[in-house]
N, C-alpha and C positions, 0 to 999 in steps of 0.2 A: 938411564935412570938407576944405575947400579949403586951410586953413592947416595947415602941417606943419613939422617940423624939416627943415633942408636935407639932413640925412643920410638921411632916409627915402625920397628919390627913387630911391636905388639899391637897389630892392627885390630885384632878381635879380643885381646885379653880383657879389656874392660869396655864393653859395648856402651856407647854414649859418653865415655870419658873424654873430656877436652884434652887435646894433645897439641904439641907445637906443630906448626906447618912444616912439611917436608922441605928441607933446604934444596932438594933436587928440583922442586917445582919452579924455583926462581930462575933456572936456566932454560926453561921452556921457550921455544920460539913464539912470537906473538901471532895471534889469529887476526887477520886484517879484513878479509872478505870485501876488498875494495870494489869488486865488480858486482856485488850483490845489490840489486835494486828492488827486490821483493823477496821476503822470507816467509815460508810457510812453516809454522811451528806445530808439531804434533805433541800435545800435552796429555799424558795418560790421566792425570787428575788436575782439577782446577788449581791454578796457582803454582803448579810444578815449574812452569816456564819462567816465572818470576824468580823463584828461589834458585833455580839452576842457571838461568841465562838472562836475568834481568838487566845486567850491565851490558851484555852484548846487544840486547834488543834496544836499549836506550841509545847506544852508539849508532846502530843502524837507523833508528828513528830520527836521530839528529842529522843524518845524511839524507833524510826524506825517503828512505826505503819504505816500501809498502809492507805492512805486517798483517798476516793472516794467522789466526790461532785456531786450531782444531782441538777442542776439548773432548776427549773420548768418554770420560765418565762424569758423573755429577759431582757435587761438592765433596771434598775429601773427608774420609771417615777414618783414615789411618795415617800414620807417619812413616817416613822413610828413615828418620833418625831419631828414635825414641830416647828420652832421658832415662837414666837408670831408675829402677824401681825404688820408690821411696824418696827420690830426690826431685826437687822442682826443676822445671826446664830452665836452661840458662837464659838470662836476660841479655840481649845483644847491646842494650844501652846505646842507641844511636846518638851521634853527636848533635843531630838536629831533630826537632820534633815534627810530627805530622802537620801541626798547625803552621810551622815555619815553611814547610814545603808547599802546602796548599795556598799559603798567602803569597807565594811567588818569590820568596826571599832568595831561593836558589835556582830560579828559572834561568838557566844559561842557554837554553835552546828555544826560548820563546814560550808563549802561553800553551797550557796543556789542553786547551779546547774545552768549552763547556759541554758537559754531557748531562742529560736528564736522568732521572731515576735514582737520586741520591737517598731517598727515604725508603728504607727497607719495609716500612709499615704501609706504604702506599699499595692499595689493592691492585692497582693497574701496573705495578712494577714487578718484574721478575727479580726475586732477590739475588739469584746467581748472576744475572746480568748486571744488576746494580753493584754487586760486589766486585765484579771484574772491571767495570768502568771506573770505580773508585780507585782500584789498585793501579790501573794503567795511568790514571791522572797523576797519582802520587809518584809513579815511576817517571813521568814526564813524557809519555807517549800520547800524542793528540788523536791519532786515528788508528784503531785496531779493528779489523774485521773478524768477528767471532763466529765460529761454526761449532755446533754441539751435536755429538753423536748419541749421547744419552745412555751409554752402556752402564751396567752396575759396576761399582767398585769391585775389583778382583775378577771381572768378567771379560777383559780385553782379549785374552788368548782364545776364548771360546768363540769370539766374533772377529777373529783376525782377518778373515776374508772381507768382512764389512769395513774394517779399518782400511784395508788396501783400497777398496772401492772409494771410500770417502776421501782419502788422500789423493787418489787418482783424479777424482772429480775436480779438486782444487788445482792440482798441478797440471793436469792435462790440457786445460784451456788457457794456459798462459800464452800471451802474445809476445813474451820476451824470455824464452827459456834460457838464453845465455846469461841473463841477470837474475835468475831464480835460484834460491837455495832452500833446502829443507833442513829444519832443526828438529831433532828427535832424541829420545834417550838412547844410550848405547844398548845394543841387543844382548850384552853380557852383564848387565847391571846388577842382577841378583834379585830383582823384583819381578814377579810374573807379568804384571801390567806393563811395566817399563820395557821388559824384554820383548813382549808381543808388539808393542808400539814400534820399537826399534826394528824388528824384523819386517814389519809392514812397510816402514819407511824405506828400508833397504830394497825391497821388491820394487816399489814405485820409482825410486830414484834411478835404479838400474834400468828400468824399462824406458824411462823418459830421458835418461842421460843428463840428469841435473845433479848439482853438488849436494852431498849430504854431510851435515855436521852433527856430531853426536855429543850429548852431555852425559856426565857421570853424576849419579845421585846416591843410590844405595851402595854403590861400589866403595864409597869413602868409608863405610863401616867395616869392610872386610879386606880391601885391597891395600897393599903396601907398594912402595916404589920398586920393590924387587919381584912383585907378583907377575908371573909369566902369563897369567890369564889376560892381563890388560895390555893392549898394544901401545905401550908408552911412546914408541917412536912416532906415533901419529898424534901425540898430544900437543896441543897449542894452548896458549893462555891469553886471557884478556885481563889486564891489570885494572883494578877498581880504585877510583879515588874515594876519599872519605865521603864526599857528597853523594856519589853513586851508591856506596854502601848504605848510607843513611836513607836514600830513596828506596832501596830494596826493602829495608826493614819497614819503612813507612808504607810501602805498597802492600806488604803482607798484613800490617796492622789495619790498613784501610779495608782490605778484603774481608778480614775476619770481623771487623767492626760493622760493616754493612750487612753481615749475616747475623748480627747480634751475638757473636761468639767470641768477643774480645777477651773475656775472662775465662773461657773454658777451652782454650786452644793450646794448652801446654803440649798436647800430642802432636801439634802441627807447627811447631816452632821452626824458626830458621836454623840452619846449621850453626852451632855455637861458634863464637869468635875463637880462633885458634885451632879450629878443625883443619883437616889436611889442606884444603885449598888456600886458606889464609886470605889475603886481600886480592883475590883473583878468581876468575872462573876458568875452568879447564874443560877443553873439548877434544874430541878425537876426530880427525879429518881423514 
Protein backbone atom coordinates (compact mmCIF):
# COMPACT_ATOMS: atom_id res chain seq x y z
CA UNK A 1 0.00 0.00 0.00
CA UNK A 2 2.99 2.33 -0.37
CA UNK A 3 1.77 3.96 -3.62
CA UNK A 4 -1.10 6.40 -3.30
CA UNK A 5 -2.71 9.51 -4.70
CA UNK A 6 -1.01 12.67 -3.48
CA UNK A 7 -4.32 13.88 -2.04
CA UNK A 8 -4.57 10.90 0.30
CA UNK A 9 -1.72 12.07 2.54
CA UNK A 10 -4.02 14.65 4.11
CA UNK A 11 -6.04 12.03 5.97
CA UNK A 12 -6.97 14.28 8.85
CA UNK A 13 -6.32 17.74 7.46
CA UNK A 14 -10.01 18.31 6.77
CA UNK A 15 -12.13 15.97 8.86
CA UNK A 16 -15.29 15.08 6.98
CA UNK A 17 -14.02 16.45 3.67
CA UNK A 18 -14.85 14.30 0.65
CA UNK A 19 -11.69 13.03 -1.03
CA UNK A 20 -10.91 10.79 -3.96
CA UNK A 21 -10.67 7.05 -3.25
CA UNK A 22 -7.14 5.79 -2.83
CA UNK A 23 -5.91 4.28 -6.06
CA UNK A 24 -3.98 1.73 -3.97
CA UNK A 25 -7.26 0.16 -2.83
CA UNK A 26 -8.02 -0.92 -6.38
CA UNK A 27 -5.21 -3.48 -6.23
CA UNK A 28 -6.47 -5.22 -3.08
CA UNK A 29 -7.13 -8.94 -3.37
CA UNK A 30 -10.81 -9.92 -3.23
CA UNK A 31 -12.45 -11.30 -0.12
CA UNK A 32 -14.35 -14.45 -1.05
CA UNK A 33 -15.29 -16.41 2.11
CA UNK A 34 -16.37 -19.34 -0.06
CA UNK A 35 -16.48 -21.73 2.89
CA UNK A 36 -18.56 -19.40 5.07
CA UNK A 37 -21.97 -20.98 5.68
CA UNK A 38 -22.81 -18.94 8.78
CA UNK A 39 -21.60 -15.49 9.79
CA UNK A 40 -21.86 -13.96 13.25
CA UNK A 41 -21.72 -10.17 13.11
CA UNK A 42 -20.66 -8.14 16.14
CA UNK A 43 -22.13 -4.65 15.70
CA UNK A 44 -21.19 -2.05 18.34
CA UNK A 45 -24.07 0.21 17.27
CA UNK A 46 -27.27 -0.61 15.37
CA UNK A 47 -26.75 -0.32 11.61
CA UNK A 48 -22.95 -0.33 11.83
CA UNK A 49 -22.90 -3.65 10.03
CA UNK A 50 -24.97 -2.31 7.14
CA UNK A 51 -22.77 0.73 6.61
CA UNK A 52 -19.49 -1.15 6.88
CA UNK A 53 -20.38 -4.58 5.49
CA UNK A 54 -23.81 -4.50 3.88
CA UNK A 55 -22.44 -5.64 0.53
CA UNK A 56 -20.62 -8.59 2.04
CA UNK A 57 -23.69 -9.61 4.03
CA UNK A 58 -25.86 -9.42 0.94
CA UNK A 59 -23.40 -11.59 -0.99
CA UNK A 60 -23.31 -14.21 1.74
CA UNK A 61 -27.08 -14.10 2.08
CA UNK A 62 -27.44 -14.75 -1.65
CA UNK A 63 -25.39 -17.91 -1.06
CA UNK A 64 -27.86 -18.92 1.67
CA UNK A 65 -25.37 -18.38 4.49
CA UNK A 66 -27.00 -17.96 7.90
CA UNK A 67 -26.63 -14.49 9.41
CA UNK A 68 -26.58 -13.70 13.14
CA UNK A 69 -26.19 -10.10 14.26
CA UNK A 70 -25.24 -9.26 17.84
CA UNK A 71 -26.05 -5.58 18.48
CA UNK A 72 -24.09 -4.44 21.51
CA UNK A 73 -25.68 -1.03 22.14
CA UNK A 74 -29.06 0.50 21.51
CA UNK A 75 -29.92 2.80 18.62
CA UNK A 76 -27.06 5.05 17.48
CA UNK A 77 -26.62 8.44 19.10
CA UNK A 78 -23.35 9.46 17.50
CA UNK A 79 -21.60 9.22 14.18
CA UNK A 80 -18.36 7.66 13.11
CA UNK A 81 -17.90 10.11 10.24
CA UNK A 82 -19.34 13.57 11.11
CA UNK A 83 -19.87 16.26 8.52
CA UNK A 84 -17.84 19.44 8.99
CA UNK A 85 -19.40 21.94 11.39
CA UNK A 86 -21.77 24.24 9.57
CA UNK A 87 -21.99 22.04 6.49
CA UNK A 88 -24.90 19.70 5.66
CA UNK A 89 -24.23 15.98 5.51
CA UNK A 90 -23.51 14.77 1.97
CA UNK A 91 -26.41 13.26 0.07
CA UNK A 92 -25.43 9.89 -1.41
CA UNK A 93 -28.07 10.30 -4.13
CA UNK A 94 -28.64 6.60 -4.85
CA UNK A 95 -29.47 5.63 -8.39
CA UNK A 96 -32.57 3.73 -7.22
CA UNK A 97 -35.20 4.77 -4.71
CA UNK A 98 -36.32 2.81 -1.68
CA UNK A 99 -39.71 2.39 -3.35
CA UNK A 100 -38.01 0.73 -6.34
CA UNK A 101 -36.18 -1.69 -4.09
CA UNK A 102 -39.14 -2.57 -1.89
CA UNK A 103 -41.28 -3.10 -5.01
CA UNK A 104 -38.87 -5.84 -6.06
CA UNK A 105 -37.58 -4.07 -9.16
CA UNK A 106 -34.02 -5.05 -8.25
CA UNK A 107 -34.62 -8.37 -6.51
CA UNK A 108 -31.89 -10.48 -8.06
CA UNK A 109 -31.81 -13.06 -5.26
CA UNK A 110 -35.52 -13.63 -4.78
CA UNK A 111 -38.01 -12.16 -2.35
CA UNK A 112 -36.84 -10.46 0.79
CA UNK A 113 -39.35 -12.27 2.93
CA UNK A 114 -42.30 -10.62 4.61
CA UNK A 115 -41.55 -9.41 8.09
CA UNK A 116 -44.04 -7.98 10.51
CA UNK A 117 -43.64 -4.84 12.54
CA UNK A 118 -43.37 -2.21 9.82
CA UNK A 119 -45.36 0.41 11.76
CA UNK A 120 -43.14 2.15 14.31
CA UNK A 121 -46.29 3.55 15.99
CA UNK A 122 -47.68 0.08 16.71
CA UNK A 123 -47.59 -0.27 20.51
CA UNK A 124 -46.84 -3.99 20.21
CA UNK A 125 -43.82 -3.40 17.99
CA UNK A 126 -40.30 -2.76 19.24
CA UNK A 127 -39.18 0.24 17.14
CA UNK A 128 -35.56 -0.92 17.06
CA UNK A 129 -36.59 -4.36 15.80
CA UNK A 130 -38.90 -2.80 13.21
CA UNK A 131 -36.07 -0.56 12.04
CA UNK A 132 -33.66 -3.47 11.72
CA UNK A 133 -36.19 -5.60 9.84
CA UNK A 134 -36.93 -2.78 7.40
CA UNK A 135 -33.22 -2.23 6.81
CA UNK A 136 -32.48 -5.90 6.16
CA UNK A 137 -35.42 -6.19 3.76
CA UNK A 138 -34.15 -3.20 1.80
CA UNK A 139 -30.69 -4.76 1.73
CA UNK A 140 -32.18 -7.99 0.39
CA UNK A 141 -31.60 -10.30 3.38
CA UNK A 142 -34.57 -12.55 4.04
CA UNK A 143 -33.57 -14.09 7.38
CA UNK A 144 -31.38 -12.45 10.02
CA UNK A 145 -31.25 -13.65 13.61
CA UNK A 146 -30.90 -10.63 15.89
CA UNK A 147 -29.35 -10.67 19.36
CA UNK A 148 -29.24 -7.53 21.53
CA UNK A 149 -27.00 -6.97 24.52
CA UNK A 150 -28.48 -3.58 25.43
CA UNK A 151 -25.33 -1.76 26.51
CA UNK A 152 -25.26 2.06 26.59
CA UNK A 153 -23.61 3.86 23.71
CA UNK A 154 -19.99 4.39 24.70
CA UNK A 155 -20.12 1.65 27.32
CA UNK A 156 -18.83 -1.39 25.46
CA UNK A 157 -15.31 -1.28 26.93
CA UNK A 158 -16.66 -1.28 30.47
CA UNK A 159 -18.63 -4.45 29.72
CA UNK A 160 -16.06 -6.17 27.52
CA UNK A 161 -16.24 -9.43 29.48
CA UNK A 162 -20.00 -9.48 28.90
CA UNK A 163 -19.39 -8.99 25.19
CA UNK A 164 -16.97 -11.93 25.16
CA UNK A 165 -19.61 -14.05 26.90
CA UNK A 166 -22.34 -13.00 24.47
CA UNK A 167 -20.25 -13.78 21.40
CA UNK A 168 -19.16 -17.08 22.93
CA UNK A 169 -22.77 -18.06 23.55
CA UNK A 170 -23.53 -17.67 19.85
CA UNK A 171 -20.29 -19.08 18.45
CA UNK A 172 -19.74 -21.88 20.95
CA UNK A 173 -22.86 -23.83 20.07
CA UNK A 174 -22.22 -23.98 16.34
CA UNK A 175 -22.64 -27.45 14.85
CA UNK A 176 -20.51 -26.42 11.84
CA UNK A 177 -17.44 -24.55 13.17
CA UNK A 178 -15.60 -25.07 9.89
CA UNK A 179 -18.21 -23.01 8.05
CA UNK A 180 -18.47 -20.29 10.69
CA UNK A 181 -17.03 -16.76 10.38
CA UNK A 182 -17.16 -13.83 12.76
CA UNK A 183 -17.38 -10.27 11.41
CA UNK A 184 -16.46 -7.42 13.77
CA UNK A 185 -14.78 -4.01 13.81
CA UNK A 186 -11.00 -3.83 13.72
CA UNK A 187 -9.64 -3.51 17.26
CA UNK A 188 -7.48 -0.52 16.22
CA UNK A 189 -10.31 1.42 14.58
CA UNK A 190 -10.10 4.53 16.75
CA UNK A 191 -13.55 4.37 18.36
CA UNK A 192 -13.78 3.03 21.93
CA UNK A 193 -16.87 0.89 21.31
CA UNK A 194 -15.50 -0.45 18.03
CA UNK A 195 -12.14 -1.35 19.52
CA UNK A 196 -13.70 -3.10 22.53
CA UNK A 197 -15.98 -5.10 20.22
CA UNK A 198 -12.98 -6.02 18.08
CA UNK A 199 -10.94 -7.18 21.06
CA UNK A 200 -13.81 -9.31 22.33
CA UNK A 201 -14.21 -10.92 18.91
CA UNK A 202 -10.49 -11.66 18.79
CA UNK A 203 -10.65 -13.44 22.15
CA UNK A 204 -13.59 -15.61 21.14
CA UNK A 205 -12.39 -16.52 17.67
CA UNK A 206 -8.97 -17.46 19.02
CA UNK A 207 -10.56 -19.65 21.67
CA UNK A 208 -12.90 -21.44 19.26
CA UNK A 209 -10.53 -21.35 16.28
CA UNK A 210 -12.98 -19.77 13.87
CA UNK A 211 -12.21 -17.22 11.20
CA UNK A 212 -12.35 -13.52 12.07
CA UNK A 213 -12.95 -10.80 9.48
CA UNK A 214 -12.56 -7.17 10.60
CA UNK A 215 -14.06 -4.03 9.11
CA UNK A 216 -12.71 -0.48 9.14
CA UNK A 217 -14.96 2.42 10.07
CA UNK A 218 -13.55 5.30 12.08
CA UNK A 219 -10.11 4.46 10.68
CA UNK A 220 -11.10 5.99 7.34
CA UNK A 221 -11.05 9.44 9.01
CA UNK A 222 -7.45 9.21 10.24
CA UNK A 223 -5.60 6.44 8.38
CA UNK A 224 -3.86 6.74 5.03
CA UNK A 225 -2.44 4.10 2.70
CA UNK A 226 0.96 4.66 4.30
CA UNK A 227 -0.29 4.42 7.89
CA UNK A 228 1.87 1.88 9.68
CA UNK A 229 -0.84 1.38 12.32
CA UNK A 230 -3.10 -0.40 9.82
CA UNK A 231 -2.04 -3.91 8.72
CA UNK A 232 -2.72 -3.24 5.04
CA UNK A 233 -1.17 -6.55 3.98
CA UNK A 234 -4.21 -8.21 5.50
CA UNK A 235 -6.65 -5.98 3.61
CA UNK A 236 -9.14 -7.50 1.18
CA UNK A 237 -11.96 -5.93 -0.77
CA UNK A 238 -15.51 -6.63 -1.84
CA UNK A 239 -16.40 -4.63 -4.96
CA UNK A 240 -19.91 -3.20 -4.92
CA UNK A 241 -22.21 -2.87 -7.90
CA UNK A 242 -24.43 0.19 -8.31
CA UNK A 243 -27.38 -1.96 -7.25
CA UNK A 244 -25.72 -3.02 -4.01
CA UNK A 245 -24.62 0.52 -3.23
CA UNK A 246 -28.21 1.67 -3.77
CA UNK A 247 -29.46 -1.10 -1.50
CA UNK A 248 -27.05 -0.03 1.26
CA UNK A 249 -28.28 3.55 1.09
CA UNK A 250 -31.89 2.37 0.99
CA UNK A 251 -31.31 0.09 3.98
CA UNK A 252 -29.95 3.01 5.99
CA UNK A 253 -32.89 5.17 4.95
CA UNK A 254 -35.33 2.41 5.90
CA UNK A 255 -33.70 2.00 9.31
CA UNK A 256 -33.93 5.70 10.10
CA UNK A 257 -37.43 6.05 8.66
CA UNK A 258 -38.73 3.23 10.85
CA UNK A 259 -37.50 5.17 13.89
CA UNK A 260 -39.08 8.37 12.65
CA UNK A 261 -35.62 9.88 12.29
CA UNK A 262 -35.42 10.30 8.56
CA UNK A 263 -35.02 14.08 8.65
CA UNK A 264 -32.88 14.32 11.78
CA UNK A 265 -30.18 11.85 10.87
CA UNK A 266 -27.46 14.05 9.40
CA UNK A 267 -25.18 12.85 12.19
CA UNK A 268 -25.67 9.24 11.15
CA UNK A 269 -25.19 9.46 7.40
CA UNK A 270 -23.45 6.99 5.16
CA UNK A 271 -19.81 7.49 4.31
CA UNK A 272 -20.00 10.14 1.58
CA UNK A 273 -19.44 9.10 -2.00
CA UNK A 274 -15.77 9.47 -2.86
CA UNK A 275 -14.53 8.69 0.64
CA UNK A 276 -11.53 6.41 0.89
CA UNK A 277 -13.22 3.04 0.24
CA UNK A 278 -14.94 4.18 -2.95
CA UNK A 279 -17.21 1.52 -4.56
CA UNK A 280 -15.94 -1.25 -2.28
CA UNK A 281 -15.91 -2.55 1.24
CA UNK A 282 -12.52 -3.19 2.81
CA UNK A 283 -11.78 -5.81 5.46
CA UNK A 284 -8.77 -7.10 7.36
CA UNK A 285 -8.34 -10.88 7.52
